[in-house]
C-alpha beads as a LAMMPS data file, in Angstrom:
LAMMPS data file: protein, C-alpha beads

233 atoms
232 bonds

1 atom types
1 bond types

-500.0 500.0 xlo xhi
-500.0 500.0 ylo yhi
-500.0 500.0 zlo zhi

Masses

1 110.0

Atoms # bond

1 1 1 324.726 -234.690 66.196
2 1 1 323.448 -233.604 69.621
3 1 1 322.214 -236.402 71.840
4 1 1 320.834 -236.525 75.373
5 1 1 320.788 -239.915 77.096
6 1 1 318.841 -240.773 80.249
7 1 1 319.355 -237.290 81.657
8 1 1 318.474 -236.301 85.199
9 1 1 319.062 -232.711 86.228
10 1 1 317.615 -230.047 88.491
11 1 1 318.326 -227.435 91.097
12 1 1 319.932 -228.534 94.345
13 1 1 317.819 -231.262 95.917
14 1 1 314.989 -230.659 93.443
15 1 1 315.134 -232.951 90.413
16 1 1 313.338 -231.599 87.316
17 1 1 314.322 -233.935 84.467
18 1 1 313.664 -237.663 84.760
19 1 1 315.586 -239.962 82.390
20 1 1 315.157 -237.639 79.405
21 1 1 316.522 -238.899 76.078
22 1 1 316.510 -236.924 72.813
23 1 1 318.372 -236.882 69.507
24 1 1 318.842 -233.718 67.446
25 1 1 319.935 -234.480 63.890
26 1 1 322.710 -232.494 62.245
27 1 1 321.331 -229.750 60.013
28 1 1 317.793 -230.288 61.301
29 1 1 315.431 -228.243 63.419
30 1 1 314.219 -230.031 66.539
31 1 1 311.283 -228.490 68.385
32 1 1 310.648 -229.166 72.062
33 1 1 307.204 -228.175 73.266
34 1 1 305.278 -228.596 76.481
35 1 1 303.395 -226.646 79.151
36 1 1 305.044 -224.388 81.709
37 1 1 307.012 -226.435 84.234
38 1 1 307.619 -229.310 81.803
39 1 1 311.395 -228.972 82.160
40 1 1 312.154 -227.527 78.722
41 1 1 314.330 -224.635 79.872
42 1 1 316.048 -226.838 82.447
43 1 1 316.940 -229.227 79.633
44 1 1 318.497 -226.426 77.588
45 1 1 320.399 -225.142 80.612
46 1 1 321.713 -228.643 81.317
47 1 1 322.971 -228.913 77.723
48 1 1 324.694 -225.530 78.098
49 1 1 326.347 -226.444 81.411
50 1 1 324.230 -223.999 83.418
51 1 1 322.508 -226.751 85.427
52 1 1 324.442 -229.713 86.876
53 1 1 323.756 -233.151 85.407
54 1 1 322.970 -235.693 88.106
55 1 1 322.738 -238.705 85.785
56 1 1 323.065 -239.490 82.099
57 1 1 325.086 -238.128 79.205
58 1 1 325.034 -235.264 76.713
59 1 1 326.980 -235.869 73.506
60 1 1 327.914 -233.562 70.649
61 1 1 329.208 -235.318 67.567
62 1 1 329.728 -238.451 69.660
63 1 1 331.829 -236.631 72.281
64 1 1 330.532 -236.116 75.820
65 1 1 330.016 -232.484 76.751
66 1 1 328.085 -232.860 79.998
67 1 1 330.095 -231.162 82.714
68 1 1 331.587 -228.649 80.270
69 1 1 331.457 -225.162 81.837
70 1 1 329.041 -222.815 80.080
71 1 1 331.846 -220.420 79.172
72 1 1 333.514 -223.142 77.074
73 1 1 330.398 -224.005 75.043
74 1 1 331.247 -221.386 72.409
75 1 1 334.479 -223.291 71.811
76 1 1 332.308 -226.350 71.069
77 1 1 330.392 -224.206 68.528
78 1 1 327.177 -224.163 70.575
79 1 1 325.259 -220.958 71.311
80 1 1 322.062 -220.358 73.265
81 1 1 319.552 -217.554 72.807
82 1 1 317.886 -217.454 76.230
83 1 1 314.279 -216.862 77.150
84 1 1 313.714 -213.214 78.046
85 1 1 316.414 -211.866 75.646
86 1 1 318.918 -211.034 78.442
87 1 1 320.647 -208.299 76.467
88 1 1 323.158 -206.002 78.154
89 1 1 320.818 -203.065 78.669
90 1 1 323.476 -200.426 79.388
91 1 1 325.547 -201.317 76.329
92 1 1 324.844 -200.288 72.750
93 1 1 323.394 -202.658 70.175
94 1 1 326.789 -202.998 68.494
95 1 1 328.578 -203.612 71.802
96 1 1 326.077 -206.394 72.561
97 1 1 326.810 -207.973 69.196
98 1 1 330.559 -207.778 69.709
99 1 1 330.123 -209.603 73.032
100 1 1 328.691 -212.509 71.033
101 1 1 332.079 -212.886 69.356
102 1 1 334.037 -212.604 72.605
103 1 1 335.734 -216.060 72.372
104 1 1 339.307 -215.486 71.214
105 1 1 338.938 -217.648 68.107
106 1 1 336.033 -215.494 66.905
107 1 1 337.464 -212.028 67.379
108 1 1 339.168 -211.862 63.986
109 1 1 335.766 -212.215 62.294
110 1 1 333.909 -209.465 64.187
111 1 1 333.548 -207.000 61.297
112 1 1 332.354 -209.681 58.897
113 1 1 329.844 -211.056 61.404
114 1 1 328.564 -207.568 62.280
115 1 1 327.754 -206.946 58.634
116 1 1 326.016 -210.331 58.382
117 1 1 323.947 -209.487 61.489
118 1 1 322.947 -206.107 60.111
119 1 1 322.004 -207.658 56.780
120 1 1 319.818 -210.218 58.556
121 1 1 318.296 -207.665 60.957
122 1 1 318.283 -204.246 59.209
123 1 1 316.646 -202.551 62.210
124 1 1 319.716 -203.340 64.290
125 1 1 321.858 -201.441 61.805
126 1 1 319.616 -198.403 62.286
127 1 1 319.983 -198.725 66.079
128 1 1 323.631 -199.803 66.252
129 1 1 324.572 -196.917 68.594
130 1 1 321.378 -197.067 70.670
131 1 1 321.358 -198.542 74.187
132 1 1 319.942 -202.068 74.155
133 1 1 317.721 -201.205 77.126
134 1 1 315.766 -198.742 74.979
135 1 1 314.797 -201.303 72.310
136 1 1 311.300 -202.681 71.867
137 1 1 310.672 -206.311 72.801
138 1 1 310.880 -207.427 69.175
139 1 1 314.084 -205.504 68.550
140 1 1 315.635 -206.920 71.738
141 1 1 314.780 -210.449 70.563
142 1 1 316.416 -209.719 67.207
143 1 1 319.482 -208.473 69.060
144 1 1 319.599 -211.611 71.206
145 1 1 319.398 -213.810 68.112
146 1 1 322.021 -211.808 66.237
147 1 1 324.341 -211.870 69.253
148 1 1 324.000 -215.658 69.431
149 1 1 324.951 -215.934 65.761
150 1 1 328.074 -213.783 66.135
151 1 1 330.114 -216.870 67.099
152 1 1 328.863 -218.679 63.945
153 1 1 327.673 -221.718 65.963
154 1 1 327.054 -225.127 64.435
155 1 1 324.343 -225.703 67.060
156 1 1 321.895 -222.922 67.898
157 1 1 319.633 -223.358 70.929
158 1 1 316.667 -220.971 71.026
159 1 1 314.384 -220.676 74.069
160 1 1 310.887 -219.192 73.585
161 1 1 311.728 -216.613 70.886
162 1 1 308.120 -215.536 70.257
163 1 1 307.197 -214.943 73.903
164 1 1 305.322 -211.663 74.321
165 1 1 305.911 -210.440 70.779
166 1 1 303.507 -209.021 68.204
167 1 1 302.421 -211.374 65.378
168 1 1 304.339 -209.441 62.691
169 1 1 307.564 -209.753 64.671
170 1 1 306.892 -213.450 65.298
171 1 1 306.501 -213.952 61.544
172 1 1 309.838 -212.253 60.938
173 1 1 311.626 -214.345 63.569
174 1 1 310.280 -217.613 62.177
175 1 1 311.379 -216.586 58.690
176 1 1 314.870 -216.054 60.094
177 1 1 314.796 -219.505 61.734
178 1 1 313.746 -221.037 58.401
179 1 1 316.643 -219.303 56.670
180 1 1 319.112 -220.522 59.294
181 1 1 317.793 -224.051 58.894
182 1 1 318.273 -223.836 55.113
183 1 1 321.871 -222.765 55.762
184 1 1 322.411 -226.139 57.432
185 1 1 322.608 -225.108 61.064
186 1 1 321.459 -227.541 63.730
187 1 1 318.688 -225.777 65.658
188 1 1 317.008 -226.747 68.934
189 1 1 313.874 -224.684 69.442
190 1 1 311.750 -224.486 72.589
191 1 1 308.458 -222.801 71.722
192 1 1 304.890 -222.667 73.050
193 1 1 303.342 -221.650 69.739
194 1 1 302.832 -225.266 68.753
195 1 1 301.442 -224.668 65.279
196 1 1 304.349 -222.457 64.203
197 1 1 306.905 -224.670 65.937
198 1 1 305.695 -227.887 64.289
199 1 1 305.443 -226.213 60.867
200 1 1 309.129 -225.306 60.895
201 1 1 310.457 -228.472 62.555
202 1 1 311.917 -231.728 61.303
203 1 1 311.311 -233.536 64.596
204 1 1 309.083 -232.772 67.591
205 1 1 309.409 -233.727 71.241
206 1 1 306.640 -233.125 73.758
207 1 1 307.700 -232.834 77.389
208 1 1 305.538 -232.891 80.491
209 1 1 306.509 -233.243 84.137
210 1 1 310.198 -233.512 83.303
211 1 1 309.698 -236.461 80.933
212 1 1 309.407 -236.966 77.178
213 1 1 305.847 -238.022 76.303
214 1 1 306.145 -237.897 72.522
215 1 1 308.924 -238.159 69.949
216 1 1 307.749 -237.934 66.350
217 1 1 308.708 -236.622 62.930
218 1 1 307.053 -233.257 62.398
219 1 1 305.496 -234.464 59.148
220 1 1 303.587 -237.146 61.099
221 1 1 302.275 -234.811 63.804
222 1 1 298.508 -234.296 64.084
223 1 1 297.968 -231.052 65.984
224 1 1 294.682 -232.156 67.602
225 1 1 296.320 -235.236 69.088
226 1 1 299.364 -233.215 70.083
227 1 1 297.200 -230.674 71.918
228 1 1 295.358 -233.464 73.719
229 1 1 298.685 -234.689 75.084
230 1 1 299.911 -231.137 75.713
231 1 1 296.902 -230.342 77.907
232 1 1 296.748 -233.890 79.356
233 1 1 293.228 -234.397 78.038

Bonds

1 1 1 2
2 1 2 3
3 1 3 4
4 1 4 5
5 1 5 6
6 1 6 7
7 1 7 8
8 1 8 9
9 1 9 10
10 1 10 11
11 1 11 12
12 1 12 13
13 1 13 14
14 1 14 15
15 1 15 16
16 1 16 17
17 1 17 18
18 1 18 19
19 1 19 20
20 1 20 21
21 1 21 22
22 1 22 23
23 1 23 24
24 1 24 25
25 1 25 26
26 1 26 27
27 1 27 28
28 1 28 29
29 1 29 30
30 1 30 31
31 1 31 32
32 1 32 33
33 1 33 34
34 1 34 35
35 1 35 36
36 1 36 37
37 1 37 38
38 1 38 39
39 1 39 40
40 1 40 41
41 1 41 42
42 1 42 43
43 1 43 44
44 1 44 45
45 1 45 46
46 1 46 47
47 1 47 48
48 1 48 49
49 1 49 50
50 1 50 51
51 1 51 52
52 1 52 53
53 1 53 54
54 1 54 55
55 1 55 56
56 1 56 57
57 1 57 58
58 1 58 59
59 1 59 60
60 1 60 61
61 1 61 62
62 1 62 63
63 1 63 64
64 1 64 65
65 1 65 66
66 1 66 67
67 1 67 68
68 1 68 69
69 1 69 70
70 1 70 71
71 1 71 72
72 1 72 73
73 1 73 74
74 1 74 75
75 1 75 76
76 1 76 77
77 1 77 78
78 1 78 79
79 1 79 80
80 1 80 81
81 1 81 82
82 1 82 83
83 1 83 84
84 1 84 85
85 1 85 86
86 1 86 87
87 1 87 88
88 1 88 89
89 1 89 90
90 1 90 91
91 1 91 92
92 1 92 93
93 1 93 94
94 1 94 95
95 1 95 96
96 1 96 97
97 1 97 98
98 1 98 99
99 1 99 100
100 1 100 101
101 1 101 102
102 1 102 103
103 1 103 104
104 1 104 105
105 1 105 106
106 1 106 107
107 1 107 108
108 1 108 109
109 1 109 110
110 1 110 111
111 1 111 112
112 1 112 113
113 1 113 114
114 1 114 115
115 1 115 116
116 1 116 117
117 1 117 118
118 1 118 119
119 1 119 120
120 1 120 121
121 1 121 122
122 1 122 123
123 1 123 124
124 1 124 125
125 1 125 126
126 1 126 127
127 1 127 128
128 1 128 129
129 1 129 130
130 1 130 131
131 1 131 132
132 1 132 133
133 1 133 134
134 1 134 135
135 1 135 136
136 1 136 137
137 1 137 138
138 1 138 139
139 1 139 140
140 1 140 141
141 1 141 142
142 1 142 143
143 1 143 144
144 1 144 145
145 1 145 146
146 1 146 147
147 1 147 148
148 1 148 149
149 1 149 150
150 1 150 151
151 1 151 152
152 1 152 153
153 1 153 154
154 1 154 155
155 1 155 156
156 1 156 157
157 1 157 158
158 1 158 159
159 1 159 160
160 1 160 161
161 1 161 162
162 1 162 163
163 1 163 164
164 1 164 165
165 1 165 166
166 1 166 167
167 1 167 168
168 1 168 169
169 1 169 170
170 1 170 171
171 1 171 172
172 1 172 173
173 1 173 174
174 1 174 175
175 1 175 176
176 1 176 177
177 1 177 178
178 1 178 179
179 1 179 180
180 1 180 181
181 1 181 182
182 1 182 183
183 1 183 184
184 1 184 185
185 1 185 186
186 1 186 187
187 1 187 188
188 1 188 189
189 1 189 190
190 1 190 191
191 1 191 192
192 1 192 193
193 1 193 194
194 1 194 195
195 1 195 196
196 1 196 197
197 1 197 198
198 1 198 199
199 1 199 200
200 1 200 201
201 1 201 202
202 1 202 203
203 1 203 204
204 1 204 205
205 1 205 206
206 1 206 207
207 1 207 208
208 1 208 209
209 1 209 210
210 1 210 211
211 1 211 212
212 1 212 213
213 1 213 214
214 1 214 215
215 1 215 216
216 1 216 217
217 1 217 218
218 1 218 219
219 1 219 220
220 1 220 221
221 1 221 222
222 1 222 223
223 1 223 224
224 1 224 225
225 1 225 226
226 1 226 227
227 1 227 228
228 1 228 229
229 1 229 230
230 1 230 231
231 1 231 232
232 1 232 233
C-alpha cells in the first residue's frame, strides 16, 4: 500500500537517507527500528512532505505522493503522530481533538469521532475541558494519538510513542496499537523498544546511518541477532 523507492532526503545540503526502500503492506503494522541518528524520523517526515525528497519515489496505493505538501496528506488519508506529542498546549483537550478533524471533508464527523476518541481513551473524556499543557506525559501521548485518529486515516504513522513514559502507560498504548491493527488500519511504527515493537509487528526494518540494514518478517526475527545489528556488534 505504502512504498518507498530508492529515497534520498535530508536537510539542506545534508543528506540523511541513502537509497532507502521499504514496503508497508495494507492492513499490516510495519515497525522501523534503529539507533538515534539512523534516519527514522527523517524518513517519516519525508513521507509526510515535511522534508524534501532529493531522489526516489513515495507511493500510496500505486500513486506517487512525494512532493505532496504536508497539509494535503490528510486528504490522502494519512496521519502522523509525531515524536514529542506536539499538542497545542494552550488549547483544551477537546479543541486539540477537533483540530485533528480540521480538513473540510472530516468536519461533518466531528461529534462521532470525538465519542470514539473518548471511548478509546476514557481519561481524555475526564479532561476534555482541561488545557493540554497541563496533562501528564502519558495523557499528552494519548491526546496526540486520538487527535491523529480524528481524521479516520487509512495510514497511521506513529513516531516513538513510548518515549519517556511509564511502563503501565506503554502497555496501554501498545494495546491501542494492537486494536487499531485488528481494525485493519495500515500502521507505520518507529519505536526504540525493540521487544515490544517486534511483538506487535508484521514486518520489521532496521535502519542505521540512513540505510536499511535488515528487512524481515517479524515472525522470523531473532532478538539477539537483531540487537547485534542494532548496536553494530
